[in-house]
Each structure stands twice: as C-alpha cells, then as structure tokens.
BAMI-737098 format. One line per 4 residues: number of its first residue (from 1); their letters; for each residue x, y, z of N, C-alpha, C. Coordinates in nm, 3 decimals. Layout:
% residues N
NUM> a> X/Y/Z/X/Y/Z/X/Y/Z; ...
//
This chain:
% residues 42
1> mvqn> 0.097/-0.124/0.000/0.013/-0.014/-0.009/0.085/0.107/0.007; 0.220/0.114/0.061/0.312/0.213/0.090/0.345/0.249/-0.076; 0.363/0.146/-0.147/0.437/0.172/-0.290/0.325/0.232/-0.348; 0.174/0.220/-0.331/0.082/0.250/-0.439/0.065/0.397/-0.416
5> laif> 0.089/0.436/-0.272/0.087/0.598/-0.253/0.215/0.630/-0.294; 0.321/0.632/-0.298/0.433/0.679/-0.349/0.418/0.681/-0.503; 0.356/0.582/-0.580/0.361/0.636/-0.724/0.259/0.686/-0.750; 0.119/0.695/-0.669/0.019/0.818/-0.694/0.090/0.929/-0.652
9> evka> 0.169/0.936/-0.611/0.233/1.070/-0.562/0.303/1.146/-0.684; 0.381/1.021/-0.708/0.468/1.073/-0.830/0.394/1.092/-0.957; 0.308/1.053/-0.996/0.221/1.083/-1.094/0.124/1.220/-1.081; 0.101/1.228/-0.963/0.024/1.358/-0.934/0.160/1.487/-0.944
13> qlyl> 0.258/1.470/-0.901/0.345/1.562/-0.925/0.405/1.584/-1.086; 0.422/1.477/-1.124/0.440/1.491/-1.308/0.317/1.548/-1.360; 0.200/1.543/-1.322/0.084/1.597/-1.382/0.097/1.747/-1.361; 0.116/1.769/-1.230/0.135/1.910/-1.184/0.222/1.993/-1.275
17> yktr> 0.345/1.924/-1.279/0.453/1.971/-1.374/0.432/1.975/-1.528; 0.340/1.893/-1.571/0.314/1.895/-1.736/0.213/2.046/-1.703; 0.114/2.033/-1.638/0.020/2.126/-1.639/0.082/2.298/-1.635; 0.188/2.291/-1.519/0.243/2.401/-1.499/0.329/2.445/-1.668
21> iilv> 0.387/2.346/-1.683/0.484/2.378/-1.814/0.377/2.437/-1.926; 0.273/2.360/-1.927/0.164/2.407/-2.060/0.093/2.536/-2.033; 0.082/2.600/-1.901/0.045/2.701/-1.863/0.153/2.821/-1.897; 0.285/2.797/-1.881/0.391/2.881/-1.880/0.385/2.919/-2.061
25> leht> 0.391/2.760/-2.132/0.396/2.786/-2.277/0.263/2.865/-2.332; 0.162/2.870/-2.280/0.053/2.938/-2.320/0.075/3.084/-2.320; 0.117/3.131/-2.173/0.127/3.243/-2.126/0.244/3.317/-2.229; 0.349/3.220/-2.262/0.450/3.281/-2.350/0.430/3.305/-2.480
29> fypl> 0.359/3.193/-2.549/0.360/3.199/-2.682/0.205/3.259/-2.746; 0.098/3.231/-2.645/-0.046/3.249/-2.671/-0.096/3.339/-2.569; -0.028/3.449/-2.544/-0.084/3.543/-2.432/-0.227/3.603/-2.477; -0.266/3.654/-2.599/-0.403/3.700/-2.637/-0.493/3.608/-2.620
33> gsyq> -0.445/3.469/-2.663/-0.558/3.366/-2.655/-0.581/3.334/-2.526; -0.496/3.325/-2.456/-0.517/3.284/-2.291/-0.610/3.392/-2.251; -0.586/3.516/-2.258/-0.647/3.628/-2.206/-0.808/3.636/-2.243; -0.801/3.592/-2.366/-0.952/3.610/-2.466/-1.032/3.489/-2.409
37> eklh> -0.988/3.373/-2.362/-1.043/3.295/-2.308/-1.082/3.301/-2.155; -0.995/3.374/-2.089/-1.017/3.412/-1.916/-1.157/3.512/-1.922; -1.161/3.583/-2.050/-1.266/3.681/-2.052/-1.402/3.621/-2.067; -1.400/3.526/-2.161/-1.516/3.458/-2.195/-1.534/3.378/-2.095
41> ln> -1.454/3.294/-2.012/-1.493/3.227/-1.874/-1.563/3.321/-1.775; -1.503/3.432/-1.768/-1.565/3.542/-1.661/-1.689/3.615/-1.720
//
C-alpha cells in the first residue's frame, strides 16, 4: 500500500509539472488567446 501511495504521488507531481509547463508555454506564446479565454470564462 505504501508503494501505491508513492506511485500516486509521483504521478500527481508529474501531472502538476506538465500542467505548469503548459500554462507557462500558453502565457509565453499565446498571451492574447489565454486572456480572451479568461474573459469568456468570466
């Protein structure tokens, strides 16, 4: 059970890392698109 939790933690951290990279890339290369999406969401 400890191993399962460790694997889950690693997967979760990788997922967060990926989403963070995607957000950074979006803000770097598509700032206008991101802001437009935020305006539509709000």
